[in-house]
py3Dmol code that shows the C-alpha trace and the ligand (Angstrom):
import py3Dmol

protein = """\
ATOM      1  CA  MET A   1      19.486  -8.926   1.080  1.00  0.00           C
ATOM      2  CA  LEU A   2      22.745  -9.002  -0.881  1.00  0.00           C
ATOM      3  CA  LEU A   3      26.344  -8.737   0.497  1.00  0.00           C
ATOM      4  CA  ASN A   4      28.942  -7.455  -1.783  1.00  0.00           C
ATOM      5  CA  PRO A   5      32.205  -9.400  -2.082  1.00  0.00           C
ATOM      6  CA  MET A   6      33.875  -7.249   0.715  1.00  0.00           C
ATOM      7  CA  GLY A   7      30.924  -7.852   2.986  1.00  0.00           C
ATOM      8  CA  LEU A   8      30.972  -4.158   3.940  1.00  0.00           C
ATOM      9  CA  PHE A   9      27.714  -2.998   2.401  1.00  0.00           C
ATOM     10  CA  VAL A  10      24.421  -4.542   2.824  1.00  0.00           C
ATOM     11  CA  PHE A  11      21.709  -3.945   0.112  1.00  0.00           C
ATOM     12  CA  VAL A  12      18.077  -4.637   0.839  1.00  0.00           C
ATOM     13  CA  CYS A  13      16.125  -4.507  -2.350  1.00  0.00           C
ATOM     14  CA  ILE A  14      12.495  -4.487  -2.067  1.00  0.00           C
ATOM     15  CA  CYS A  15       9.969  -4.798  -4.926  1.00  0.00           C
ATOM     16  CA  GLN A  16       6.407  -3.492  -4.570  1.00  0.00           C
ATOM     17  CA  PRO A  17       5.832  -2.842  -0.845  1.00  0.00           C
ATOM     18  CA  ARG A  18       2.297  -2.667   0.200  1.00  0.00           C
ATOM     19  CA  GLY A  19       0.614   0.587  -0.471  1.00  0.00           C
ATOM     20  CA  THR A  20       0.517   2.504  -3.730  1.00  0.00           C
ATOM     21  CA  MET A  21       3.235   5.212  -3.273  1.00  0.00           C
ATOM     22  CA  ALA A  22       6.705   3.967  -3.819  1.00  0.00           C
ATOM     23  CA  LYS A  23       7.113   1.365  -6.508  1.00  0.00           C
ATOM     24  CA  SER A  24      10.298   0.122  -4.743  1.00  0.00           C
ATOM     25  CA  ILE A  25      12.658   1.242  -2.141  1.00  0.00           C
ATOM     26  CA  ARG A  26      16.353   0.377  -1.827  1.00  0.00           C
ATOM     27  CA  ILE A  27      18.164   1.050   1.369  1.00  0.00           C
ATOM     28  CA  LYS A  28      21.851   0.782   1.461  1.00  0.00           C
ATOM     29  CA  VAL A  29      23.940   0.729   4.644  1.00  0.00           C
ATOM     30  CA  ASP A  30      27.642   1.526   4.867  1.00  0.00           C
ATOM     31  CA  THR A  31      29.507   0.157   7.869  1.00  0.00           C
ATOM     32  CA  SER A  32      32.895   0.278   6.161  1.00  0.00           C
ATOM     33  CA  GLN A  33      34.150   2.565   8.765  1.00  0.00           C
ATOM     34  CA  ALA A  34      32.840   0.532  11.687  1.00  0.00           C
ATOM     35  CA  VAL A  35      32.881  -3.192  10.676  1.00  0.00           C
ATOM     36  CA  ASP A  36      31.708  -4.173  14.063  1.00  0.00           C
ATOM     37  CA  LEU A  37      28.385  -2.538  13.296  1.00  0.00           C
ATOM     38  CA  LYS A  38      27.847  -4.719  10.215  1.00  0.00           C
ATOM     39  CA  HIS A  39      25.264  -6.937  11.789  1.00  0.00           C
ATOM     40  CA  PHE A  40      23.502  -4.040  13.563  1.00  0.00           C
ATOM     41  CA  GLY A  41      23.411  -2.204  10.159  1.00  0.00           C
ATOM     42  CA  SER A  42      21.723  -4.972   8.398  1.00  0.00           C
ATOM     43  CA  ASN A  43      19.219  -5.217  11.247  1.00  0.00           C
ATOM     44  CA  VAL A  44      18.502  -1.477  11.042  1.00  0.00           C
ATOM     45  CA  VAL A  45      18.020  -1.919   7.281  1.00  0.00           C
ATOM     46  CA  SER A  46      15.464  -4.754   7.587  1.00  0.00           C
ATOM     47  CA  ILE A  47      13.432  -2.842  10.259  1.00  0.00           C
ATOM     48  CA  LEU A  48      13.410   0.348   8.197  1.00  0.00           C
ATOM     49  CA  TYR A  49      12.417  -1.679   5.139  1.00  0.00           C
ATOM     50  CA  ASP A  50       9.501  -3.097   7.015  1.00  0.00           C
ATOM     51  CA  TRP A  51       8.370   0.226   8.333  1.00  0.00           C
ATOM     52  CA  PHE A  52       9.027   2.301   5.166  1.00  0.00           C
ATOM     53  CA  PRO A  53       5.642   1.886   3.473  1.00  0.00           C
ATOM     54  CA  TYR A  54       3.793   2.554   6.791  1.00  0.00           C
ATOM     55  CA  VAL A  55       5.752   5.704   7.448  1.00  0.00           C
ATOM     56  CA  GLU A  56       5.076   6.761   3.791  1.00  0.00           C
ATOM     57  CA  SER A  57       1.370   6.174   4.444  1.00  0.00           C
ATOM     58  CA  LEU A  58       1.513   8.291   7.712  1.00  0.00           C
ATOM     59  CA  LEU A  59       3.112  11.050   5.621  1.00  0.00           C
ATOM     60  CA  ARG A  60       1.155  10.726   2.384  1.00  0.00           C
ATOM     61  CA  SER A  61       0.278  13.668   0.255  1.00  0.00           C
ATOM     62  CA  PRO A  62      -0.319  14.110  -3.534  1.00  0.00           C
ATOM     63  CA  THR A  63       3.032  15.616  -4.477  1.00  0.00           C
ATOM     64  CA  TYR A  64       4.827  12.798  -2.653  1.00  0.00           C
ATOM     65  CA  GLN A  65       2.928  10.303  -4.581  1.00  0.00           C
ATOM     66  CA  GLU A  66       4.071  11.898  -7.760  1.00  0.00           C
ATOM     67  CA  SER A  67       7.770  11.763  -6.685  1.00  0.00           C
ATOM     68  CA  PRO A  68       8.352   9.249  -3.883  1.00  0.00           C
ATOM     69  CA  VAL A  69      11.596   8.294  -2.328  1.00  0.00           C
ATOM     70  CA  THR A  70      13.019   5.290  -4.004  1.00  0.00           C
ATOM     71  CA  GLN A  71      16.431   4.856  -2.305  1.00  0.00           C
ATOM     72  CA  PHE A  72      18.410   6.174   0.549  1.00  0.00           C
ATOM     73  CA  VAL A  73      21.739   5.456   2.283  1.00  0.00           C
ATOM     74  CA  ILE A  74      22.682   4.951   5.999  1.00  0.00           C
ATOM     75  CA  LYS A  75      26.230   5.605   6.739  1.00  0.00           C
ATOM     76  CA  PHE A  76      27.709   4.826  10.133  1.00  0.00           C
ATOM     77  CA  ASP A  77      30.272   7.590  10.640  1.00  0.00           C
ATOM     78  CA  PRO A  78      32.965   7.670  13.281  1.00  0.00           C
ATOM     79  CA  THR A  79      33.401  11.503  12.828  1.00  0.00           C
ATOM     80  CA  TYR A  80      29.777  12.254  13.598  1.00  0.00           C
ATOM     81  CA  ALA A  81      29.273  13.468  17.138  1.00  0.00           C
ATOM     82  CA  GLY A  82      25.545  13.556  17.502  1.00  0.00           C
ATOM     83  CA  VAL A  83      23.084  10.494  17.366  1.00  0.00           C
ATOM     84  CA  ALA A  84      21.892  10.617  13.823  1.00  0.00           C
ATOM     85  CA  ALA A  85      20.959  13.181  11.164  1.00  0.00           C
ATOM     86  CA  ALA A  86      19.175  13.003   7.772  1.00  0.00           C
ATOM     87  CA  TYR A  87      20.107  14.885   4.571  1.00  0.00           C
ATOM     88  CA  PRO A  88      17.012  14.442   2.468  1.00  0.00           C
ATOM     89  CA  GLY A  89      18.292  16.708  -0.261  1.00  0.00           C
ATOM     90  CA  LYS A  90      21.314  14.535  -1.148  1.00  0.00           C
ATOM     91  CA  HIS A  91      21.198  12.141  -4.080  1.00  0.00           C
ATOM     92  CA  PRO A  92      20.670   9.646  -2.834  1.00  0.00           C
ATOM     93  CA  PRO A  93      19.241  10.896   0.533  1.00  0.00           C
ATOM     94  CA  LEU A  94      21.618  10.143   3.372  1.00  0.00           C
ATOM     95  CA  ILE A  95      21.172   9.202   7.063  1.00  0.00           C
ATOM     96  CA  ARG A  96      24.377   9.616   9.185  1.00  0.00           C
ATOM     97  CA  GLY A  97      24.543   7.561  12.279  1.00  0.00           C
ATOM     98  CA  SER A  98      27.147   8.036  15.042  1.00  0.00           C
ATOM     99  CA  VAL A  99      29.377   4.980  15.423  1.00  0.00           C
ATOM    100  CA  ASN A 100      30.044   5.827  19.104  1.00  0.00           C
ATOM    101  CA  PHE A 101      26.400   6.173  19.922  1.00  0.00           C
ATOM    102  CA  TYR A 102      25.184   3.028  18.204  1.00  0.00           C
ATOM    103  CA  ARG A 103      27.900   0.902  19.547  1.00  0.00           C
ATOM    104  CA  LYS A 104      26.352   1.560  22.953  1.00  0.00           C
ATOM    105  CA  ARG A 105      22.720   1.859  22.026  1.00  0.00           C
ATOM    106  CA  LYS A 106      21.878  -0.993  19.614  1.00  0.00           C
ATOM    107  CA  ASP A 107      18.276  -0.880  20.974  1.00  0.00           C
ATOM    108  CA  ASP A 108      17.788   2.669  19.671  1.00  0.00           C
ATOM    109  CA  ILE A 109      16.128   1.861  16.341  1.00  0.00           C
ATOM    110  CA  GLY A 110      13.564   4.543  17.053  1.00  0.00           C
ATOM    111  CA  SER A 111      16.153   7.299  16.319  1.00  0.00           C
ATOM    112  CA  MET A 112      16.551   5.799  12.862  1.00  0.00           C
ATOM    113  CA  ILE A 113      12.831   5.692  12.360  1.00  0.00           C
ATOM    114  CA  HIS A 114      12.836   9.429  13.109  1.00  0.00           C
ATOM    115  CA  GLU A 115      15.573  10.066  10.563  1.00  0.00           C
ATOM    116  CA  MET A 116      13.780   7.967   7.943  1.00  0.00           C
ATOM    117  CA  ALA A 117      10.609  10.151   8.489  1.00  0.00           C
ATOM    118  CA  HIS A 118      12.793  13.131   7.622  1.00  0.00           C
ATOM    119  CA  VAL A 119      13.905  11.507   4.393  1.00  0.00           C
ATOM    120  CA  ILE A 120      10.289  10.951   3.500  1.00  0.00           C
ATOM    121  CA  GLN A 121       9.171  14.506   4.583  1.00  0.00           C
ATOM    122  CA  LYS A 122      11.003  16.230   1.772  1.00  0.00           C
ATOM    123  CA  TYR A 123       9.693  19.583   3.182  1.00  0.00           C
ATOM    124  CA  LYS A 124      10.137  22.735   1.066  1.00  0.00           C
ATOM    125  CA  LYS A 125       9.019  25.188   3.836  1.00  0.00           C
ATOM    126  CA  CYS A 126       8.157  24.368   7.430  1.00  0.00           C
ATOM    127  CA  ASP A 127       8.869  25.420  10.940  1.00  0.00           C
ATOM    128  CA  PHE A 128      11.642  23.540  12.888  1.00  0.00           C
ATOM    129  CA  TRP A 129       9.228  22.339  15.559  1.00  0.00           C
ATOM    130  CA  ILE A 130       6.686  20.953  13.110  1.00  0.00           C
ATOM    131  CA  THR A 131       9.424  19.162  11.200  1.00  0.00           C
ATOM    132  CA  GLU A 132      10.978  17.611  14.300  1.00  0.00           C
ATOM    133  CA  GLY A 133       7.576  17.057  15.994  1.00  0.00           C
ATOM    134  CA  ILE A 134       6.115  15.119  13.096  1.00  0.00           C
ATOM    135  CA  ALA A 135       9.338  12.949  12.909  1.00  0.00           C
ATOM    136  CA  ASP A 136       9.046  12.196  16.699  1.00  0.00           C
ATOM    137  CA  TRP A 137       5.247  11.669  16.324  1.00  0.00           C
ATOM    138  CA  VAL A 138       6.084   8.861  13.801  1.00  0.00           C
ATOM    139  CA  ARG A 139       8.633   7.519  16.183  1.00  0.00           C
ATOM    140  CA  TYR A 140       6.786   7.746  19.559  1.00  0.00           C
ATOM    141  CA  PHE A 141       3.184   7.394  18.457  1.00  0.00           C
ATOM    142  CA  HIS A 142       3.588   4.737  15.853  1.00  0.00           C
ATOM    143  CA  TYR A 143       6.906   2.832  16.262  1.00  0.00           C
ATOM    144  CA  GLU A 144       7.614   2.850  19.957  1.00  0.00           C
ATOM    145  CA  ARG A 145       5.418   1.973  22.807  1.00  0.00           C
ATOM    146  CA  ASN A 146       6.942   4.429  25.235  1.00  0.00           C
ATOM    147  CA  ARG A 147       4.943   7.453  24.342  1.00  0.00           C
ATOM    148  CA  PRO A 148       6.078  10.906  25.697  1.00  0.00           C
ATOM    149  CA  VAL A 149       4.265  12.129  28.877  1.00  0.00           C
ATOM    150  CA  ARG A 150       2.330  15.377  28.635  1.00  0.00           C
ATOM    151  CA  PRO A 151       4.755  18.248  28.673  1.00  0.00           C
ATOM    152  CA  GLY A 152       4.409  20.680  31.583  1.00  0.00           C
ATOM    153  CA  ARG A 153       4.261  24.469  31.477  1.00  0.00           C
ATOM    154  CA  THR A 154       8.063  24.852  31.566  1.00  0.00           C
ATOM    155  CA  LYS A 155       8.082  23.395  28.042  1.00  0.00           C
ATOM    156  CA  SER A 156       7.211  25.012  24.753  1.00  0.00           C
ATOM    157  CA  TYR A 157       5.492  23.455  21.805  1.00  0.00           C
ATOM    158  CA  ARG A 158       8.266  25.169  19.737  1.00  0.00           C
ATOM    159  CA  ASP A 159      10.864  22.979  21.416  1.00  0.00           C
ATOM    160  CA  GLY A 160      10.410  20.256  18.708  1.00  0.00           C
ATOM    161  CA  TYR A 161      10.888  16.508  19.167  1.00  0.00           C
ATOM    162  CA  ALA A 162       8.802  14.673  21.794  1.00  0.00           C
ATOM    163  CA  THR A 163       7.220  17.832  23.197  1.00  0.00           C
ATOM    164  CA  SER A 164       5.873  18.897  19.764  1.00  0.00           C
ATOM    165  CA  ALA A 165       4.993  15.357  18.962  1.00  0.00           C
ATOM    166  CA  TYR A 166       2.881  15.086  21.991  1.00  0.00           C
ATOM    167  CA  PHE A 167       1.130  18.431  21.223  1.00  0.00           C
ATOM    168  CA  LEU A 168       0.502  17.579  17.525  1.00  0.00           C
ATOM    169  CA  ASN A 169      -0.875  14.288  18.600  1.00  0.00           C
ATOM    170  CA  TRP A 170      -3.109  15.887  21.084  1.00  0.00           C
ATOM    171  CA  ILE A 171      -4.467  18.239  18.321  1.00  0.00           C
ATOM    172  CA  GLU A 172      -4.846  15.320  15.923  1.00  0.00           C
ATOM    173  CA  SER A 173      -6.871  13.401  18.416  1.00  0.00           C
ATOM    174  CA  ARG A 174      -9.314  16.358  18.509  1.00  0.00           C
ATOM    175  CA  TYR A 175      -9.127  17.694  14.989  1.00  0.00           C
ATOM    176  CA  LYS A 176      -8.331  14.721  12.900  1.00  0.00           C
ATOM    177  CA  GLY A 177      -6.388  15.437   9.848  1.00  0.00           C
ATOM    178  CA  ILE A 178      -4.266  18.301  11.067  1.00  0.00           C
ATOM    179  CA  ILE A 179      -1.119  16.289  10.683  1.00  0.00           C
ATOM    180  CA  TYR A 180      -1.974  15.389   7.122  1.00  0.00           C
ATOM    181  CA  TYR A 181      -2.486  19.051   6.273  1.00  0.00           C
ATOM    182  CA  LEU A 182       0.649  20.173   8.032  1.00  0.00           C
ATOM    183  CA  ASN A 183       2.675  17.571   6.256  1.00  0.00           C
ATOM    184  CA  LYS A 184       1.137  18.460   2.889  1.00  0.00           C
ATOM    185  CA  SER A 185       1.536  22.145   3.174  1.00  0.00           C
ATOM    186  CA  CYS A 186       5.157  21.890   4.429  1.00  0.00           C
ATOM    187  CA  ARG A 187       6.013  19.626   1.451  1.00  0.00           C
ATOM    188  CA  GLU A 188       4.230  21.851  -0.984  1.00  0.00           C
ATOM    189  CA  GLY A 189       5.813  24.958   0.430  1.00  0.00           C
ATOM    190  CA  THR A 190       2.496  26.698   1.393  1.00  0.00           C
ATOM    191  CA  TYR A 191       2.785  26.180   5.244  1.00  0.00           C
ATOM    192  CA  THR A 192       2.052  29.084   7.529  1.00  0.00           C
ATOM    193  CA  GLU A 193       1.141  28.925  11.162  1.00  0.00           C
ATOM    194  CA  ASN A 194      -2.401  30.146  10.269  1.00  0.00           C
ATOM    195  CA  ILE A 195      -3.113  26.606   9.248  1.00  0.00           C
ATOM    196  CA  PHE A 196      -3.872  25.832  12.962  1.00  0.00           C
ATOM    197  CA  GLU A 197      -6.545  28.634  13.134  1.00  0.00           C
ATOM    198  CA  ARG A 198      -8.133  27.724   9.782  1.00  0.00           C
ATOM    199  CA  PHE A 199      -8.339  24.005  10.772  1.00  0.00           C
ATOM    200  CA  THR A 200      -9.335  24.173  14.446  1.00  0.00           C
ATOM    201  CA  GLY A 201     -10.690  27.732  15.040  1.00  0.00           C
ATOM    202  CA  TYR A 202      -7.908  28.391  17.591  1.00  0.00           C
ATOM    203  CA  ASN A 203      -4.313  29.663  16.940  1.00  0.00           C
ATOM    204  CA  VAL A 204      -1.371  27.541  17.968  1.00  0.00           C
ATOM    205  CA  ASP A 205      -0.846  29.448  21.287  1.00  0.00           C
ATOM    206  CA  GLN A 206      -4.529  29.014  22.229  1.00  0.00           C
ATOM    207  CA  LEU A 207      -4.326  25.264  21.475  1.00  0.00           C
ATOM    208  CA  TRP A 208      -1.270  24.817  23.670  1.00  0.00           C
ATOM    209  CA  GLU A 209      -3.160  26.663  26.532  1.00  0.00           C
ATOM    210  CA  ILE A 210      -6.175  24.463  26.128  1.00  0.00           C
ATOM    211  CA  MET A 211      -4.033  21.329  26.214  1.00  0.00           C
ATOM    212  CA  GLN A 212      -2.373  22.558  29.423  1.00  0.00           C
ATOM    213  CA  SER A 213      -5.677  23.510  31.025  1.00  0.00           C
ATOM    214  CA  ILE A 214      -7.405  20.203  30.744  1.00  0.00           C
TER     215      ILE A 214
END
"""
ligand_1 = """\
1
ZN
Zn 15.038 15.320 13.452
"""
view = py3Dmol.view(width=600, height=400)
view.addModel(protein, "pdb")
view.setStyle({"model": 0}, {"cartoon": {"style": "trace"}})
view.addModel(ligand_1, "xyz")
view.setStyle({"model": 1}, {"stick": {}})
view.zoomTo()
view.show()
């Protein structure tokens, strides 16, 4: 970890994390507009740095290995009204975090893990609920211990986030590899919803019904 002379930016430079994908990852955090979050920001960077190779391995696919993420920036922004958002297409990729939110919720590192998953996803073509479901699958089924409960019938798998994460994990537990092929096809731009039927023999609505019925 290096601090610049102003002490505003923290750079964590990592050489050769475990795994064979990224040769290195550099994560920069910008707390220049919320100096009280400087310590929190460096804490976020060290946790994301530790988790980066593992999340990469969860979301591995051949085209990613050819062109892995090598750096990204986290900016704590007082003008941002949500929790956090990822901009994977920026150079370098950017995660924006709400200053107001993280001032109150310094325990919510899981939301940053979710955004880091988006940076790594680099999807060309995907459905919203798959993109958000996989990011929350990384968060809830790998990083956090508080896993979402089974969604009831008032929910839809198309809701995204924790509901879709639960559903995708349920499918994965019965048809191992579906998340790999979803991730791969979204990244390569070949995703269609038929992938569920090809992989499991059931279309996505049927899978949701089966999950609800048992
Ligand atoms: Zn998201």
